[in-house]
mmJSON file of the N, C-alpha and C atoms, coordinates in Angstrom:
{"data_MODEL":{"atom_site":{
"group_PDB":["ATOM","ATOM","ATOM","ATOM","ATOM","ATOM","ATOM","ATOM","ATOM","ATOM","ATOM","ATOM","ATOM","ATOM","ATOM","ATOM","ATOM","ATOM","ATOM","ATOM","ATOM","ATOM","ATOM","ATOM","ATOM","ATOM","ATOM","ATOM","ATOM","ATOM","ATOM","ATOM","ATOM","ATOM","ATOM","ATOM","ATOM","ATOM","ATOM","ATOM","ATOM","ATOM","ATOM","ATOM","ATOM","ATOM","ATOM","ATOM","ATOM","ATOM","ATOM","ATOM","ATOM","ATOM","ATOM","ATOM","ATOM","ATOM","ATOM","ATOM","ATOM","ATOM","ATOM","ATOM","ATOM","ATOM","ATOM","ATOM","ATOM","ATOM","ATOM","ATOM","ATOM","ATOM","ATOM","ATOM","ATOM","ATOM","ATOM","ATOM","ATOM","ATOM","ATOM","ATOM","ATOM","ATOM","ATOM","ATOM","ATOM","ATOM","ATOM","ATOM","ATOM","ATOM","ATOM","ATOM","ATOM","ATOM","ATOM","ATOM","ATOM","ATOM","ATOM","ATOM","ATOM","ATOM","ATOM","ATOM","ATOM","ATOM","ATOM","ATOM","ATOM","ATOM","ATOM","ATOM","ATOM","ATOM","ATOM","ATOM","ATOM","ATOM","ATOM","ATOM","ATOM","ATOM","ATOM","ATOM","ATOM","ATOM","ATOM","ATOM","ATOM","ATOM","ATOM","ATOM","ATOM","ATOM","ATOM","ATOM","ATOM","ATOM","ATOM","ATOM","ATOM","ATOM","ATOM","ATOM","ATOM","ATOM","ATOM","ATOM","ATOM","ATOM","ATOM","ATOM","ATOM","ATOM","ATOM","ATOM","ATOM","ATOM","ATOM","ATOM","ATOM","ATOM","ATOM","ATOM","ATOM","ATOM","ATOM","ATOM","ATOM","ATOM","ATOM","ATOM","ATOM","ATOM","ATOM","ATOM","ATOM","ATOM","ATOM","ATOM","ATOM","ATOM","ATOM","ATOM","ATOM","ATOM","ATOM","ATOM","ATOM","ATOM","ATOM","ATOM","ATOM","ATOM","ATOM","ATOM","ATOM","ATOM","ATOM","ATOM","ATOM","ATOM","ATOM","ATOM","ATOM","ATOM","ATOM","ATOM","ATOM","ATOM","ATOM","ATOM","ATOM","ATOM","ATOM","ATOM","ATOM","ATOM","ATOM","ATOM","ATOM","ATOM","ATOM","ATOM","ATOM","ATOM","ATOM","ATOM","ATOM","ATOM","ATOM","ATOM","ATOM","ATOM","ATOM","ATOM","ATOM","ATOM","ATOM"],
"id":[1,2,3,4,5,6,7,8,9,10,11,12,13,14,15,16,17,18,19,20,21,22,23,24,25,26,27,28,29,30,31,32,33,34,35,36,37,38,39,40,41,42,43,44,45,46,47,48,49,50,51,52,53,54,55,56,57,58,59,60,61,62,63,64,65,66,67,68,69,70,71,72,73,74,75,76,77,78,79,80,81,82,83,84,85,86,87,88,89,90,91,92,93,94,95,96,97,98,99,100,101,102,103,104,105,106,107,108,109,110,111,112,113,114,115,116,117,118,119,120,121,122,123,124,125,126,127,128,129,130,131,132,133,134,135,136,137,138,139,140,141,142,143,144,145,146,147,148,149,150,151,152,153,154,155,156,157,158,159,160,161,162,163,164,165,166,167,168,169,170,171,172,173,174,175,176,177,178,179,180,181,182,183,184,185,186,187,188,189,190,191,192,193,194,195,196,197,198,199,200,201,202,203,204,205,206,207,208,209,210,211,212,213,214,215,216,217,218,219,220,221,222,223,224,225,226,227,228,229,230,231,232,233,234,235,236,237,238,239,240,241,242,243],
"type_symbol":["N","C","C","N","C","C","N","C","C","N","C","C","N","C","C","N","C","C","N","C","C","N","C","C","N","C","C","N","C","C","N","C","C","N","C","C","N","C","C","N","C","C","N","C","C","N","C","C","N","C","C","N","C","C","N","C","C","N","C","C","N","C","C","N","C","C","N","C","C","N","C","C","N","C","C","N","C","C","N","C","C","N","C","C","N","C","C","N","C","C","N","C","C","N","C","C","N","C","C","N","C","C","N","C","C","N","C","C","N","C","C","N","C","C","N","C","C","N","C","C","N","C","C","N","C","C","N","C","C","N","C","C","N","C","C","N","C","C","N","C","C","N","C","C","N","C","C","N","C","C","N","C","C","N","C","C","N","C","C","N","C","C","N","C","C","N","C","C","N","C","C","N","C","C","N","C","C","N","C","C","N","C","C","N","C","C","N","C","C","N","C","C","N","C","C","N","C","C","N","C","C","N","C","C","N","C","C","N","C","C","N","C","C","N","C","C","N","C","C","N","C","C","N","C","C","N","C","C","N","C","C","N","C","C","N","C","C","N","C","C","N","C","C"],
"label_atom_id":["N","CA","C","N","CA","C","N","CA","C","N","CA","C","N","CA","C","N","CA","C","N","CA","C","N","CA","C","N","CA","C","N","CA","C","N","CA","C","N","CA","C","N","CA","C","N","CA","C","N","CA","C","N","CA","C","N","CA","C","N","CA","C","N","CA","C","N","CA","C","N","CA","C","N","CA","C","N","CA","C","N","CA","C","N","CA","C","N","CA","C","N","CA","C","N","CA","C","N","CA","C","N","CA","C","N","CA","C","N","CA","C","N","CA","C","N","CA","C","N","CA","C","N","CA","C","N","CA","C","N","CA","C","N","CA","C","N","CA","C","N","CA","C","N","CA","C","N","CA","C","N","CA","C","N","CA","C","N","CA","C","N","CA","C","N","CA","C","N","CA","C","N","CA","C","N","CA","C","N","CA","C","N","CA","C","N","CA","C","N","CA","C","N","CA","C","N","CA","C","N","CA","C","N","CA","C","N","CA","C","N","CA","C","N","CA","C","N","CA","C","N","CA","C","N","CA","C","N","CA","C","N","CA","C","N","CA","C","N","CA","C","N","CA","C","N","CA","C","N","CA","C","N","CA","C","N","CA","C","N","CA","C","N","CA","C","N","CA","C","N","CA","C","N","CA","C","N","CA","C","N","CA","C"],
"label_alt_id":[null,null,null,null,null,null,null,null,null,null,null,null,null,null,null,null,null,null,null,null,null,null,null,null,null,null,null,null,null,null,null,null,null,null,null,null,null,null,null,null,null,null,null,null,null,null,null,null,null,null,null,null,null,null,null,null,null,null,null,null,null,null,null,null,null,null,null,null,null,null,null,null,null,null,null,null,null,null,null,null,null,null,null,null,null,null,null,null,null,null,null,null,null,null,null,null,null,null,null,null,null,null,null,null,null,null,null,null,null,null,null,null,null,null,null,null,null,null,null,null,null,null,null,null,null,null,null,null,null,null,null,null,null,null,null,null,null,null,null,null,null,null,null,null,null,null,null,null,null,null,null,null,null,null,null,null,null,null,null,null,null,null,null,null,null,null,null,null,null,null,null,null,null,null,null,null,null,null,null,null,null,null,null,null,null,null,null,null,null,null,null,null,null,null,null,null,null,null,null,null,null,null,null,null,null,null,null,null,null,null,null,null,null,null,null,null,null,null,null,null,null,null,null,null,null,null,null,null,null,null,null,null,null,null,null,null,null,null,null,null,null,null,null],
"label_comp_id":["MET","MET","MET","PRO","PRO","PRO","ILE","ILE","ILE","TYR","TYR","TYR","ILE","ILE","ILE","ARG","ARG","ARG","VAL","VAL","VAL","VAL","VAL","VAL","ASP","ASP","ASP","GLY","GLY","GLY","ARG","ARG","ARG","SER","SER","SER","VAL","VAL","VAL","TYR","TYR","TYR","PHE","PHE","PHE","ARG","ARG","ARG","CYS","CYS","CYS","ARG","ARG","ARG","THR","THR","THR","ASN","ASN","ASN","LEU","LEU","LEU","GLU","GLU","GLU","VAL","VAL","VAL","ARG","ARG","ARG","SER","SER","SER","ASP","ASP","ASP","MET","MET","MET","TRP","TRP","TRP","ASP","ASP","ASP","GLU","GLU","GLU","LYS","LYS","LYS","ASN","ASN","ASN","GLU","GLU","GLU","LYS","LYS","LYS","VAL","VAL","VAL","LYS","LYS","LYS","ALA","ALA","ALA","ARG","ARG","ARG","VAL","VAL","VAL","VAL","VAL","VAL","CYS","CYS","CYS","PRO","PRO","PRO","ASP","ASP","ASP","GLU","GLU","GLU","GLU","GLU","GLU","ARG","ARG","ARG","LYS","LYS","LYS","LYS","LYS","LYS","ILE","ILE","ILE","ASP","ASP","ASP","GLY","GLY","GLY","GLU","GLU","GLU","ILE","ILE","ILE","ASP","ASP","ASP","LYS","LYS","LYS","LEU","LEU","LEU","ARG","ARG","ARG","ALA","ALA","ALA","TYR","TYR","TYR","VAL","VAL","VAL","ARG","ARG","ARG","LYS","LYS","LYS","ALA","ALA","ALA","TYR","TYR","TYR","ASN","ASN","ASN","GLU","GLU","GLU","ASP","ASP","ASP","LYS","LYS","LYS","GLU","GLU","GLU","LYS","LYS","LYS","GLY","GLY","GLY","LYS","LYS","LYS","VAL","VAL","VAL","GLU","GLU","GLU","LYS","LYS","LYS","GLY","GLY","GLY","TRP","TRP","TRP","LEU","LEU","LEU","GLU","GLU","GLU","LYS","LYS","LYS","ILE","ILE","ILE"],
"label_asym_id":["A","A","A","A","A","A","A","A","A","A","A","A","A","A","A","A","A","A","A","A","A","A","A","A","A","A","A","A","A","A","A","A","A","A","A","A","A","A","A","A","A","A","A","A","A","A","A","A","A","A","A","A","A","A","A","A","A","A","A","A","A","A","A","A","A","A","A","A","A","A","A","A","A","A","A","A","A","A","A","A","A","A","A","A","A","A","A","A","A","A","A","A","A","A","A","A","A","A","A","A","A","A","A","A","A","A","A","A","A","A","A","A","A","A","A","A","A","A","A","A","A","A","A","A","A","A","A","A","A","A","A","A","A","A","A","A","A","A","A","A","A","A","A","A","A","A","A","A","A","A","A","A","A","A","A","A","A","A","A","A","A","A","A","A","A","A","A","A","A","A","A","A","A","A","A","A","A","A","A","A","A","A","A","A","A","A","A","A","A","A","A","A","A","A","A","A","A","A","A","A","A","A","A","A","A","A","A","A","A","A","A","A","A","A","A","A","A","A","A","A","A","A","A","A","A","A","A","A","A","A","A","A","A","A","A","A","A","A","A","A","A","A","A"],
"label_entity_id":["1","1","1","1","1","1","1","1","1","1","1","1","1","1","1","1","1","1","1","1","1","1","1","1","1","1","1","1","1","1","1","1","1","1","1","1","1","1","1","1","1","1","1","1","1","1","1","1","1","1","1","1","1","1","1","1","1","1","1","1","1","1","1","1","1","1","1","1","1","1","1","1","1","1","1","1","1","1","1","1","1","1","1","1","1","1","1","1","1","1","1","1","1","1","1","1","1","1","1","1","1","1","1","1","1","1","1","1","1","1","1","1","1","1","1","1","1","1","1","1","1","1","1","1","1","1","1","1","1","1","1","1","1","1","1","1","1","1","1","1","1","1","1","1","1","1","1","1","1","1","1","1","1","1","1","1","1","1","1","1","1","1","1","1","1","1","1","1","1","1","1","1","1","1","1","1","1","1","1","1","1","1","1","1","1","1","1","1","1","1","1","1","1","1","1","1","1","1","1","1","1","1","1","1","1","1","1","1","1","1","1","1","1","1","1","1","1","1","1","1","1","1","1","1","1","1","1","1","1","1","1","1","1","1","1","1","1","1","1","1","1","1","1"],
"label_seq_id":[1,1,1,2,2,2,3,3,3,4,4,4,5,5,5,6,6,6,7,7,7,8,8,8,9,9,9,10,10,10,11,11,11,12,12,12,13,13,13,14,14,14,15,15,15,16,16,16,17,17,17,18,18,18,19,19,19,20,20,20,21,21,21,22,22,22,23,23,23,24,24,24,25,25,25,26,26,26,27,27,27,28,28,28,29,29,29,30,30,30,31,31,31,32,32,32,33,33,33,34,34,34,35,35,35,36,36,36,37,37,37,38,38,38,39,39,39,40,40,40,41,41,41,42,42,42,43,43,43,44,44,44,45,45,45,46,46,46,47,47,47,48,48,48,49,49,49,50,50,50,51,51,51,52,52,52,53,53,53,54,54,54,55,55,55,56,56,56,57,57,57,58,58,58,59,59,59,60,60,60,61,61,61,62,62,62,63,63,63,64,64,64,65,65,65,66,66,66,67,67,67,68,68,68,69,69,69,70,70,70,71,71,71,72,72,72,73,73,73,74,74,74,75,75,75,76,76,76,77,77,77,78,78,78,79,79,79,80,80,80,81,81,81],
"pdbx_PDB_ins_code":[null,null,null,null,null,null,null,null,null,null,null,null,null,null,null,null,null,null,null,null,null,null,null,null,null,null,null,null,null,null,null,null,null,null,null,null,null,null,null,null,null,null,null,null,null,null,null,null,null,null,null,null,null,null,null,null,null,null,null,null,null,null,null,null,null,null,null,null,null,null,null,null,null,null,null,null,null,null,null,null,null,null,null,null,null,null,null,null,null,null,null,null,null,null,null,null,null,null,null,null,null,null,null,null,null,null,null,null,null,null,null,null,null,null,null,null,null,null,null,null,null,null,null,null,null,null,null,null,null,null,null,null,null,null,null,null,null,null,null,null,null,null,null,null,null,null,null,null,null,null,null,null,null,null,null,null,null,null,null,null,null,null,null,null,null,null,null,null,null,null,null,null,null,null,null,null,null,null,null,null,null,null,null,null,null,null,null,null,null,null,null,null,null,null,null,null,null,null,null,null,null,null,null,null,null,null,null,null,null,null,null,null,null,null,null,null,null,null,null,null,null,null,null,null,null,null,null,null,null,null,null,null,null,null,null,null,null,null,null,null,null,null,null],
"Cartn_x":[293.18,292.53,292.653,293.182,293.286,291.902,291.777,290.543,290.793,289.88,289.969,288.949,289.262,288.291,287.927,286.673,286.153,285.393,285.567,284.829,284.077,282.759,281.913,281.022,280.98,280.12,279.521,278.337,277.702,278.437,278.314,278.966,280.368,280.683,281.962,283.107,282.803,283.862,283.851,284.984,285.158,286.634,286.94,288.308,288.312,289.381,289.527,290.985,291.215,292.582,292.7,293.8,294.052,294.47,293.933,294.326,295.396,295.9,296.866,296.164,294.836,294.058,293.824,293.875,293.609,292.729,291.963,291.077,290.935,290.732,290.497,289.181,289.142,287.953,286.711,286.878,285.716,285.175,285.916,285.479,284.786,284.813,284.359,282.91,282.132,280.739,280.704,280.592,280.631,279.455,278.284,277.091,277.227,277.672,277.781,279.157,280.092,281.449,282.115,281.981,282.568,282.919,283.612,283.874,282.545,282.322,281.064,280.834,279.595,279.249,279.272,278.999,278.878,280.037,281.166,282.343,283.196,283.941,284.813,285.969,285.831,286.814,286.725,287.841,287.786,287.138,286.302,285.619,286.603,287.749,288.752,289.217,289.497,289.968,288.885,287.653,286.534,286.35,286.35,286.155,287.304,288.518,289.679,289.579,289.314,289.226,288.058,286.895,285.718,285.934,286.603,286.9,287.838,288.87,289.807,289.101,288.213,287.453,286.569,285.897,285.033,285.831,287.016,287.868,288.336,288.757,289.224,288.097,286.932,285.765,285.436,285.442,285.143,286.207,287.465,288.554,288.448,288.222,288.132,286.924,285.802,284.588,284.84,285.469,285.753,286.732,287.806,288.808,288.2,287.359,286.738,285.845,285.012,284.107,284.876,285.952,286.762,287.46,288.06,288.779,287.826,286.649,285.656,285.254,285.07,284.721,285.828,287.073,288.218,288.552,287.86,288.125,289.404,289.831,291.086,290.911,289.723,289.491,289.768,290.776,291.187,291.727,292.106,292.628,293.786,293.774,294.828,294.609,293.489,293.204,293.271,292.633,292.545,293.915,294.796,296.134,296.964,296.626,297.399,297.037,295.844,295.452,295.953],
"Cartn_y":[64.761,63.471,62.974,61.784,61.24,60.852,60.932,60.521,59.138,58.222,56.856,56.671,55.776,55.396,53.936,53.644,52.312,51.806,50.526,49.871,48.704,48.717,47.645,47.166,45.862,45.276,44.005,44.14,43.0,42.62,41.362,40.885,40.361,40.087,39.44,40.407,41.67,42.62,43.8,44.01,45.163,45.534,46.677,47.183,48.573,48.881,50.191,50.588,51.852,52.297,53.782,54.149,55.552,56.296,57.505,58.348,59.319,60.13,61.156,62.461,62.453,63.634,63.675,64.877,65.058,66.277,66.245,67.355,67.352,68.517,68.572,67.865,67.136,66.341,67.204,68.435,69.307,69.864,69.659,70.14,69.044,67.811,66.673,66.312,66.124,65.694,64.206,63.345,61.896,61.419,61.985,61.553,61.815,63.005,63.382,63.093,62.682,62.351,63.497,64.692,65.907,66.865,67.946,69.0,69.669,69.934,70.551,71.87,72.111,73.337,74.561,74.386,75.537,75.683,75.193,75.322,76.468,77.084,78.174,77.562,77.626,77.05,77.828,78.282,78.999,78.143,78.763,78.027,77.296,77.93,77.295,75.965,75.966,74.74,73.673,74.056,73.114,72.506,73.358,72.869,71.958,72.304,71.487,70.095,70.039,68.74,67.925,68.537,67.822,67.37,68.193,67.824,66.634,66.633,65.505,64.222,64.333,63.163,62.644,63.545,63.137,62.456,63.002,62.398,61.009,60.901,59.615,58.592,59.019,58.125,57.613,58.495,58.101,57.143,57.437,56.584,55.181,55.107,53.81,53.026,53.705,53.04,52.447,53.219,52.738,51.563,51.707,50.637,49.368,49.524,48.35,47.625,48.371,47.739,47.028,47.65,47.028,45.762,45.855,44.709,43.597,43.967,42.963,42.106,42.748,42.012,41.039,41.435,40.6,39.567,39.638,38.709,39.022,40.286,40.672,41.3,41.268,41.872,40.835,41.122,40.203,41.015,40.318,40.99,41.921,43.129,44.1,44.855,44.635,45.273,46.794,47.371,48.826,49.47,48.852,49.401,49.373,48.476,48.313,49.33,49.875,50.771,52.181],
"Cartn_z":[146.092,146.014,144.572,144.382,143.023,142.48,141.174,140.514,139.915,140.186,139.673,138.566,137.644,136.619,136.874,136.635,136.917,135.698,135.399,134.319,134.937,134.786,135.312,134.178,133.98,132.951,133.544,134.108,134.756,136.024,136.386,137.614,137.373,136.128,135.847,135.561,135.28,134.925,135.884,136.552,137.422,137.405,136.807,136.772,137.398,138.117,138.736,138.628,138.236,138.02,138.361,138.96,139.292,138.025,137.847,136.714,137.182,136.277,136.653,137.042,137.141,137.506,139.01,139.554,140.978,141.184,142.273,142.624,144.151,144.712,146.158,146.465,147.564,147.896,148.102,148.578,148.782,147.47,146.378,145.06,144.242,144.7,143.902,144.187,143.135,143.221,142.85,143.855,143.601,142.77,142.998,142.271,140.775,140.41,138.998,138.402,139.252,138.82,138.066,138.634,138.059,139.191,138.837,139.804,140.135,141.415,141.843,141.124,140.776,140.056,140.956,142.234,143.122,144.088,143.738,144.59,144.05,144.936,144.499,143.714,142.424,141.517,140.215,139.701,138.424,137.335,136.518,135.446,134.54,134.266,133.403,133.983,135.286,135.935,135.927,136.226,136.232,134.841,133.827,132.459,132.03,132.446,132.076,132.694,133.99,134.667,134.13,134.025,133.513,132.071,131.266,129.883,129.8,130.649,130.679,131.099,132.076,132.523,131.394,130.697,129.579,128.473,128.144,127.115,127.536,128.786,129.298,129.315,129.745,129.788,128.377,127.384,126.005,125.464,125.753,125.29,125.883,127.192,127.865,127.362,127.186,126.689,125.302,124.418,123.059,123.088,123.869,123.963,124.547,125.56,126.179,125.177,124.474,123.508,122.4,121.918,120.869,121.381,122.558,123.107,123.551,123.997,124.404,123.203,122.045,120.827,120.424,120.687,120.324,121.397,122.531,123.625,124.385,124.354,124.985,126.369,126.924,128.234,129.308,130.117,131.18,132.345,133.391,134.577,134.19,134.701,134.387,133.105,132.439,131.151,131.246,132.225,132.313,132.496,133.242,133.439,132.16,131.247,130.008,128.932,128.98,127.886,128.105],
"occupancy":[1.0,1.0,1.0,1.0,1.0,1.0,1.0,1.0,1.0,1.0,1.0,1.0,1.0,1.0,1.0,1.0,1.0,1.0,1.0,1.0,1.0,1.0,1.0,1.0,1.0,1.0,1.0,1.0,1.0,1.0,1.0,1.0,1.0,1.0,1.0,1.0,1.0,1.0,1.0,1.0,1.0,1.0,1.0,1.0,1.0,1.0,1.0,1.0,1.0,1.0,1.0,1.0,1.0,1.0,1.0,1.0,1.0,1.0,1.0,1.0,1.0,1.0,1.0,1.0,1.0,1.0,1.0,1.0,1.0,1.0,1.0,1.0,1.0,1.0,1.0,1.0,1.0,1.0,1.0,1.0,1.0,1.0,1.0,1.0,1.0,1.0,1.0,1.0,1.0,1.0,1.0,1.0,1.0,1.0,1.0,1.0,1.0,1.0,1.0,1.0,1.0,1.0,1.0,1.0,1.0,1.0,1.0,1.0,1.0,1.0,1.0,1.0,1.0,1.0,1.0,1.0,1.0,1.0,1.0,1.0,1.0,1.0,1.0,1.0,1.0,1.0,1.0,1.0,1.0,1.0,1.0,1.0,1.0,1.0,1.0,1.0,1.0,1.0,1.0,1.0,1.0,1.0,1.0,1.0,1.0,1.0,1.0,1.0,1.0,1.0,1.0,1.0,1.0,1.0,1.0,1.0,1.0,1.0,1.0,1.0,1.0,1.0,1.0,1.0,1.0,1.0,1.0,1.0,1.0,1.0,1.0,1.0,1.0,1.0,1.0,1.0,1.0,1.0,1.0,1.0,1.0,1.0,1.0,1.0,1.0,1.0,1.0,1.0,1.0,1.0,1.0,1.0,1.0,1.0,1.0,1.0,1.0,1.0,1.0,1.0,1.0,1.0,1.0,1.0,1.0,1.0,1.0,1.0,1.0,1.0,1.0,1.0,1.0,1.0,1.0,1.0,1.0,1.0,1.0,1.0,1.0,1.0,1.0,1.0,1.0,1.0,1.0,1.0,1.0,1.0,1.0,1.0,1.0,1.0,1.0,1.0,1.0,1.0,1.0,1.0,1.0,1.0,1.0],
"B_iso_or_equiv":[0.0,0.0,0.0,0.0,0.0,0.0,0.0,0.0,0.0,0.0,0.0,0.0,0.0,0.0,0.0,0.0,0.0,0.0,0.0,0.0,0.0,0.0,0.0,0.0,0.0,0.0,0.0,0.0,0.0,0.0,0.0,0.0,0.0,0.0,0.0,0.0,0.0,0.0,0.0,0.0,0.0,0.0,0.0,0.0,0.0,0.0,0.0,0.0,0.0,0.0,0.0,0.0,0.0,0.0,0.0,0.0,0.0,0.0,0.0,0.0,0.0,0.0,0.0,0.0,0.0,0.0,0.0,0.0,0.0,0.0,0.0,0.0,0.0,0.0,0.0,0.0,0.0,0.0,0.0,0.0,0.0,0.0,0.0,0.0,0.0,0.0,0.0,0.0,0.0,0.0,0.0,0.0,0.0,0.0,0.0,0.0,0.0,0.0,0.0,0.0,0.0,0.0,0.0,0.0,0.0,0.0,0.0,0.0,0.0,0.0,0.0,0.0,0.0,0.0,0.0,0.0,0.0,0.0,0.0,0.0,0.0,0.0,0.0,0.0,0.0,0.0,0.0,0.0,0.0,0.0,0.0,0.0,0.0,0.0,0.0,0.0,0.0,0.0,0.0,0.0,0.0,0.0,0.0,0.0,0.0,0.0,0.0,0.0,0.0,0.0,0.0,0.0,0.0,0.0,0.0,0.0,0.0,0.0,0.0,0.0,0.0,0.0,0.0,0.0,0.0,0.0,0.0,0.0,0.0,0.0,0.0,0.0,0.0,0.0,0.0,0.0,0.0,0.0,0.0,0.0,0.0,0.0,0.0,0.0,0.0,0.0,0.0,0.0,0.0,0.0,0.0,0.0,0.0,0.0,0.0,0.0,0.0,0.0,0.0,0.0,0.0,0.0,0.0,0.0,0.0,0.0,0.0,0.0,0.0,0.0,0.0,0.0,0.0,0.0,0.0,0.0,0.0,0.0,0.0,0.0,0.0,0.0,0.0,0.0,0.0,0.0,0.0,0.0,0.0,0.0,0.0,0.0,0.0,0.0,0.0,0.0,0.0,0.0,0.0,0.0,0.0,0.0,0.0],
"pdbx_formal_charge":[null,null,null,null,null,null,null,null,null,null,null,null,null,null,null,null,null,null,null,null,null,null,null,null,null,null,null,null,null,null,null,null,null,null,null,null,null,null,null,null,null,null,null,null,null,null,null,null,null,null,null,null,null,null,null,null,null,null,null,null,null,null,null,null,null,null,null,null,null,null,null,null,null,null,null,null,null,null,null,null,null,null,null,null,null,null,null,null,null,null,null,null,null,null,null,null,null,null,null,null,null,null,null,null,null,null,null,null,null,null,null,null,null,null,null,null,null,null,null,null,null,null,null,null,null,null,null,null,null,null,null,null,null,null,null,null,null,null,null,null,null,null,null,null,null,null,null,null,null,null,null,null,null,null,null,null,null,null,null,null,null,null,null,null,null,null,null,null,null,null,null,null,null,null,null,null,null,null,null,null,null,null,null,null,null,null,null,null,null,null,null,null,null,null,null,null,null,null,null,null,null,null,null,null,null,null,null,null,null,null,null,null,null,null,null,null,null,null,null,null,null,null,null,null,null,null,null,null,null,null,null,null,null,null,null,null,null,null,null,null,null,null,null],
"auth_seq_id":[1,1,1,2,2,2,3,3,3,4,4,4,5,5,5,6,6,6,7,7,7,8,8,8,9,9,9,10,10,10,11,11,11,12,12,12,13,13,13,14,14,14,15,15,15,16,16,16,17,17,17,18,18,18,19,19,19,20,20,20,21,21,21,22,22,22,23,23,23,24,24,24,25,25,25,26,26,26,27,27,27,28,28,28,29,29,29,30,30,30,31,31,31,32,32,32,33,33,33,34,34,34,35,35,35,36,36,36,37,37,37,38,38,38,39,39,39,40,40,40,41,41,41,42,42,42,43,43,43,44,44,44,45,45,45,46,46,46,47,47,47,48,48,48,49,49,49,50,50,50,51,51,51,52,52,52,53,53,53,54,54,54,55,55,55,56,56,56,57,57,57,58,58,58,59,59,59,60,60,60,61,61,61,62,62,62,63,63,63,64,64,64,65,65,65,66,66,66,67,67,67,68,68,68,69,69,69,70,70,70,71,71,71,72,72,72,73,73,73,74,74,74,75,75,75,76,76,76,77,77,77,78,78,78,79,79,79,80,80,80,81,81,81],
"auth_comp_id":["MET","MET","MET","PRO","PRO","PRO","ILE","ILE","ILE","TYR","TYR","TYR","ILE","ILE","ILE","ARG","ARG","ARG","VAL","VAL","VAL","VAL","VAL","VAL","ASP","ASP","ASP","GLY","GLY","GLY","ARG","ARG","ARG","SER","SER","SER","VAL","VAL","VAL","TYR","TYR","TYR","PHE","PHE","PHE","ARG","ARG","ARG","CYS","CYS","CYS","ARG","ARG","ARG","THR","THR","THR","ASN","ASN","ASN","LEU","LEU","LEU","GLU","GLU","GLU","VAL","VAL","VAL","ARG","ARG","ARG","SER","SER","SER","ASP","ASP","ASP","MET","MET","MET","TRP","TRP","TRP","ASP","ASP","ASP","GLU","GLU","GLU","LYS","LYS","LYS","ASN","ASN","ASN","GLU","GLU","GLU","LYS","LYS","LYS","VAL","VAL","VAL","LYS","LYS","LYS","ALA","ALA","ALA","ARG","ARG","ARG","VAL","VAL","VAL","VAL","VAL","VAL","CYS","CYS","CYS","PRO","PRO","PRO","ASP","ASP","ASP","GLU","GLU","GLU","GLU","GLU","GLU","ARG","ARG","ARG","LYS","LYS","LYS","LYS","LYS","LYS","ILE","ILE","ILE","ASP","ASP","ASP","GLY","GLY","GLY","GLU","GLU","GLU","ILE","ILE","ILE","ASP","ASP","ASP","LYS","LYS","LYS","LEU","LEU","LEU","ARG","ARG","ARG","ALA","ALA","ALA","TYR","TYR","TYR","VAL","VAL","VAL","ARG","ARG","ARG","LYS","LYS","LYS","ALA","ALA","ALA","TYR","TYR","TYR","ASN","ASN","ASN","GLU","GLU","GLU","ASP","ASP","ASP","LYS","LYS","LYS","GLU","GLU","GLU","LYS","LYS","LYS","GLY","GLY","GLY","LYS","LYS","LYS","VAL","VAL","VAL","GLU","GLU","GLU","LYS","LYS","LYS","GLY","GLY","GLY","TRP","TRP","TRP","LEU","LEU","LEU","GLU","GLU","GLU","LYS","LYS","LYS","ILE","ILE","ILE"],
"auth_asym_id":["A","A","A","A","A","A","A","A","A","A","A","A","A","A","A","A","A","A","A","A","A","A","A","A","A","A","A","A","A","A","A","A","A","A","A","A","A","A","A","A","A","A","A","A","A","A","A","A","A","A","A","A","A","A","A","A","A","A","A","A","A","A","A","A","A","A","A","A","A","A","A","A","A","A","A","A","A","A","A","A","A","A","A","A","A","A","A","A","A","A","A","A","A","A","A","A","A","A","A","A","A","A","A","A","A","A","A","A","A","A","A","A","A","A","A","A","A","A","A","A","A","A","A","A","A","A","A","A","A","A","A","A","A","A","A","A","A","A","A","A","A","A","A","A","A","A","A","A","A","A","A","A","A","A","A","A","A","A","A","A","A","A","A","A","A","A","A","A","A","A","A","A","A","A","A","A","A","A","A","A","A","A","A","A","A","A","A","A","A","A","A","A","A","A","A","A","A","A","A","A","A","A","A","A","A","A","A","A","A","A","A","A","A","A","A","A","A","A","A","A","A","A","A","A","A","A","A","A","A","A","A","A","A","A","A","A","A","A","A","A","A","A","A"],
"auth_atom_id":["N","CA","C","N","CA","C","N","CA","C","N","CA","C","N","CA","C","N","CA","C","N","CA","C","N","CA","C","N","CA","C","N","CA","C","N","CA","C","N","CA","C","N","CA","C","N","CA","C","N","CA","C","N","CA","C","N","CA","C","N","CA","C","N","CA","C","N","CA","C","N","CA","C","N","CA","C","N","CA","C","N","CA","C","N","CA","C","N","CA","C","N","CA","C","N","CA","C","N","CA","C","N","CA","C","N","CA","C","N","CA","C","N","CA","C","N","CA","C","N","CA","C","N","CA","C","N","CA","C","N","CA","C","N","CA","C","N","CA","C","N","CA","C","N","CA","C","N","CA","C","N","CA","C","N","CA","C","N","CA","C","N","CA","C","N","CA","C","N","CA","C","N","CA","C","N","CA","C","N","CA","C","N","CA","C","N","CA","C","N","CA","C","N","CA","C","N","CA","C","N","CA","C","N","CA","C","N","CA","C","N","CA","C","N","CA","C","N","CA","C","N","CA","C","N","CA","C","N","CA","C","N","CA","C","N","CA","C","N","CA","C","N","CA","C","N","CA","C","N","CA","C","N","CA","C","N","CA","C","N","CA","C","N","CA","C","N","CA","C","N","CA","C","N","CA","C","N","CA","C","N","CA","C"],
"pdbx_PDB_model_num":[1,1,1,1,1,1,1,1,1,1,1,1,1,1,1,1,1,1,1,1,1,1,1,1,1,1,1,1,1,1,1,1,1,1,1,1,1,1,1,1,1,1,1,1,1,1,1,1,1,1,1,1,1,1,1,1,1,1,1,1,1,1,1,1,1,1,1,1,1,1,1,1,1,1,1,1,1,1,1,1,1,1,1,1,1,1,1,1,1,1,1,1,1,1,1,1,1,1,1,1,1,1,1,1,1,1,1,1,1,1,1,1,1,1,1,1,1,1,1,1,1,1,1,1,1,1,1,1,1,1,1,1,1,1,1,1,1,1,1,1,1,1,1,1,1,1,1,1,1,1,1,1,1,1,1,1,1,1,1,1,1,1,1,1,1,1,1,1,1,1,1,1,1,1,1,1,1,1,1,1,1,1,1,1,1,1,1,1,1,1,1,1,1,1,1,1,1,1,1,1,1,1,1,1,1,1,1,1,1,1,1,1,1,1,1,1,1,1,1,1,1,1,1,1,1,1,1,1,1,1,1,1,1,1,1,1,1,1,1,1,1,1,1]
}}}
């Protein structure tokens, strides 16, 4: 199952984009947006996937805030970064 990243800012901004990360659907915790803690999954794999998600989330948040200040947030923004 591919992992998507989403950016929502009020009612006017909604971006969604597929990442290069994938996880089995039975391993994914939708509420916490991480690999389930109690699923049979090696700790290394869980930490790697969760770490990549955290890095991507931080990068997108920083890029969005910077581009929002510059007025560069428009349709297709998330796919461009």
